[in-house]
VEXDREN-2710 file (C-alpha; in Angstrom, 1 decimal):
% VEXDREN-2710
k/r/px/py/pz
1/MET/12.4/-23.1/3.9
2/GLN/9.5/-20.3/4.4
3/ALA/9.7/-19.0/7.9
4/GLN/6.8/-19.7/10.4
5/PRO/4.1/-17.0/10.9
6/LEU/4.8/-14.9/14.1
7/LEU/0.9/-13.9/14.5
8/PRO/-1.7/-16.8/15.0
9/LEU/-4.4/-17.3/12.0
10/TRP/-7.1/-17.1/14.6
11/LEU/-6.3/-13.6/15.5
12/LYS/-6.1/-12.5/11.9
13/ILE/-9.3/-13.7/10.8
14/SER/-11.2/-12.8/14.0
15/TYR/-9.8/-9.2/14.1
16/THR/-10.6/-8.8/10.2
17/LEU/-14.0/-10.0/10.8
18/MET/-14.8/-7.6/13.5
19/VAL/-13.3/-4.8/11.4
20/CYS/-15.6/-5.9/8.5
21/VAL/-18.7/-5.6/10.6
22/ILE/-17.7/-2.2/12.3
23/ILE/-16.7/0.0/9.3
24/PRO/-20.0/-0.4/7.3
25/VAL/-21.9/0.1/10.5
26/TYR/-19.9/3.2/11.5
27/TRP/-20.1/4.6/7.7
28/ILE/-23.9/4.4/7.7
29/ASP/-24.7/5.5/11.1
30/LEU/-21.7/7.9/11.9
31/GLY/-20.9/9.0/8.8
32/PRO/-17.5/8.5/6.8
33/GLY/-15.9/11.6/8.6
34/ASN/-16.0/9.4/11.9
35/LEU/-13.6/7.1/10.3
36/LEU/-10.9/9.8/10.6
37/TRP/-10.6/9.6/14.3
38/PHE/-7.0/8.1/14.9
39/SER/-8.5/5.4/16.8
40/ASP/-10.5/4.2/13.8
41/ILE/-7.5/4.7/11.3
42/ALA/-5.7/2.3/13.9
43/LEU/-8.5/-0.1/13.9
44/ILE/-8.3/-0.3/9.8
45/ALA/-4.5/-0.3/9.8
46/LEU/-4.2/-3.2/12.2
47/VAL/-5.9/-5.5/9.3
48/PRO/-2.6/-5.1/6.9
49/ALA/-0.5/-5.2/9.8
50/LEU/-1.7/-8.7/11.0
51/TRP/-1.6/-10.3/7.7
52/LEU/1.5/-8.9/6.4
53/GLU/3.0/-9.1/9.9
54/ASN/4.2/-5.7/9.3
55/ARG/6.3/-4.1/12.3
56/LEU/6.2/-0.4/10.7
57/ILE/2.4/-0.4/10.5
58/ASN/1.8/-1.7/14.0
59/SER/4.3/0.5/15.6
60/THR/3.0/3.5/14.0
61/MET/-0.5/2.9/15.3
62/ALA/1.0/2.1/18.8
63/VAL/2.8/5.6/18.7
64/ALA/-0.6/7.0/17.5
65/VAL/-3.1/5.6/19.9
66/PHE/-1.9/3.0/22.4
67/PHE/-2.0/5.3/25.4
68/LEU/-5.1/7.1/24.5
69/GLU/-6.8/3.9/24.1
70/VAL/-5.4/2.8/27.5
71/GLY/-6.9/6.1/28.8
72/TRP/-10.1/5.1/27.2
73/VAL/-10.5/1.9/28.6
74/VAL/-9.6/3.3/32.2
75/ASP/-12.3/6.1/31.5
76/PHE/-14.9/3.6/30.3
77/LEU/-14.1/1.4/33.3
78/THR/-14.9/4.4/35.6
79/GLY/-18.1/5.1/34.0
80/GLY/-16.7/7.9/31.6
81/ASN/-16.2/10.4/34.5
82/LEU/-12.5/10.5/34.7
83/ILE/-11.2/12.2/31.5
84/GLN/-14.6/12.1/29.7
85/ILE/-13.5/10.3/26.5
86/ALA/-15.5/7.2/26.9
87/ALA/-18.8/9.3/28.4
88/TYR/-20.6/8.8/25.3
89/MET/-20.8/5.2/26.1
90/TYR/-23.2/6.3/29.2
91/GLU/-25.4/8.4/27.2
92/ASP/-28.9/7.7/26.3
93/ASP/-28.7/9.0/22.9
94/THR/-25.9/6.7/22.0
95/ASP/-27.3/3.7/20.1
96/THR/-27.1/0.1/21.8
97/HIS/-25.1/-1.3/18.9
98/ILE/-22.8/1.7/18.5
99/ARG/-21.9/1.2/22.3
100/ILE/-21.5/-2.5/21.8
101/LEU/-19.2/-2.1/18.6
102/SER/-17.3/0.9/20.0
103/GLY/-16.7/-0.9/23.3
104/LEU/-15.4/-3.9/21.5
105/PHE/-12.9/-2.4/19.2
106/HIS/-11.6/0.2/21.9
107/LEU/-11.2/-2.7/24.3
108/ALA/-9.6/-4.9/21.8
109/LEU/-7.2/-2.3/20.3
110/PRO/-4.4/-2.0/23.3
111/PRO/-3.9/-5.8/23.9
112/VAL/-3.8/-6.3/19.9
113/ILE/-1.2/-3.7/19.5
114/LEU/0.8/-4.8/22.6
115/PHE/0.7/-8.4/21.4
116/LEU/1.8/-7.3/18.0
117/LEU/4.7/-5.3/19.7
118/LEU/5.9/-8.2/21.6
119/ARG/5.9/-10.6/18.9
120/LEU/7.0/-8.0/16.1
121/GLY/9.0/-5.7/17.8
122/TYR/9.0/-2.0/17.4
123/ASP/9.8/-0.1/14.4
124/THR/11.9/3.0/15.4
125/ARG/10.8/4.7/12.1
126/ALA/7.3/4.8/13.4
127/PHE/7.6/8.2/15.2
128/TRP/8.0/10.3/12.2
129/THR/5.8/8.1/10.1
130/GLN/3.2/8.9/12.7
131/VAL/4.0/12.6/12.8
132/ALA/3.7/12.6/8.8
133/LEU/0.4/11.0/9.1
134/ALA/-1.1/13.2/11.7
135/SER/0.3/16.2/9.7
136/VAL/-2.2/15.0/6.7
137/VAL/-5.0/13.6/8.7
138/LEU/-5.7/16.8/11.4
139/PRO/-6.1/19.4/8.3
140/ALA/-8.2/16.8/6.5
141/THR/-10.2/16.1/9.5
142/TYR/-10.5/20.0/10.0
143/LEU/-11.7/20.5/6.3
144/LEU/-13.9/17.4/5.9
145/THR/-15.8/17.0/9.4
146/ASP/-18.2/19.0/11.0
147/PRO/-17.4/21.1/14.1
148/SER/-20.1/19.5/16.3
149/ASP/-18.4/16.0/16.0
150/ASN/-14.9/17.6/16.8
151/VAL/-13.1/14.5/15.2
152/ASN/-9.6/14.3/16.7
153/TRP/-10.4/17.5/18.8
154/VAL/-9.6/19.6/15.7
155/PHE/-12.0/22.2/16.7
156/GLY/-11.4/22.4/20.3
157/PRO/-10.1/20.1/23.4
158/ALA/-13.7/19.4/24.5
159/GLU/-16.0/21.3/22.2
160/GLN/-15.5/24.0/19.7
161/GLN/-13.1/26.6/20.9
162/ASP/-13.1/30.4/20.2
163/LEU/-10.1/31.5/22.1
164/LEU/-7.5/31.1/19.3
165/PRO/-7.7/31.5/15.6
166/PRO/-8.7/28.0/14.3
167/LEU/-5.3/27.2/12.4
168/LEU/-3.3/28.4/15.3
169/TYR/-5.2/26.0/17.4
170/LEU/-4.8/23.3/15.0
171/ALA/-0.8/23.7/14.9
172/LEU/-0.9/23.7/18.6
173/LEU/-2.9/20.5/18.6
174/MET/-0.4/18.9/16.3
175/LEU/2.7/20.1/18.6
176/VAL/0.8/18.8/21.8
177/LEU/0.1/15.6/20.2
178/THR/3.7/15.0/19.1
179/LEU/5.4/16.2/22.4
180/VAL/2.9/14.7/24.8
181/VAL/1.6/11.6/23.1
182/TYR/3.7/10.4/20.3
183/LEU/7.2/11.3/21.5
184/PRO/6.8/9.6/24.9
185/SER/5.3/6.7/23.2
186/HIS/8.2/6.3/20.8
187/LEU/10.6/6.5/23.7
188/LEU/9.1/3.9/25.8
189/PHE/8.7/1.4/22.7
190/ARG/12.1/2.0/21.7
191/ARG/13.5/1.4/24.9
192/PHE/11.6/-1.6/26.0
193/LEU/10.3/-3.2/22.6
194/THR/12.7/-2.9/19.8
195/HIS/13.7/-6.3/18.8
196/ARG/15.8/-7.2/15.7
197/ARG/13.1/-8.8/13.3
198/LYS/13.7/-9.1/9.8
199/ASN/9.9/-9.0/8.8
200/ALA/9.2/-5.0/7.9
END
């Protein structure tokens, strides 16, 4: 007998439709380099995670962005004044449709990721999978994007930095993300959300 789906069909369809709207708009208005943001990668990766009910994909994206996205939501709710990562939502030069789409997906990501973690469980392979992914994405972002966009903060913590050699800064960024974001996320999810699910 075929196992019952763990995730509701309405969520799979509605989330996929949201992504199908956001990605072409971002591509045209913000450029393909913008899709290298880890949050955008998570946005896209959750589509196969939902349809395949894939624990590893969702867990990897949870390690990568869950707490950063929670930080975005908190910053947004405080007017972009707390940690400044959502400040662009309140700037006059940000197009209204970008604000709407950006708000929609950043507000949706944390609850969707958490819901999948609760339903599918946490895959402990996610930590090293995300470390491997970041080791590819960060150099690619550095090589392929404009410093003025500072995607994934590869050129500086807020704006382009000139205190350190660029490649040294990039290596330190990888280290900081691993120790400050990925590892604590992994330890928390492993402690509280590891279930014995057979789906992979």
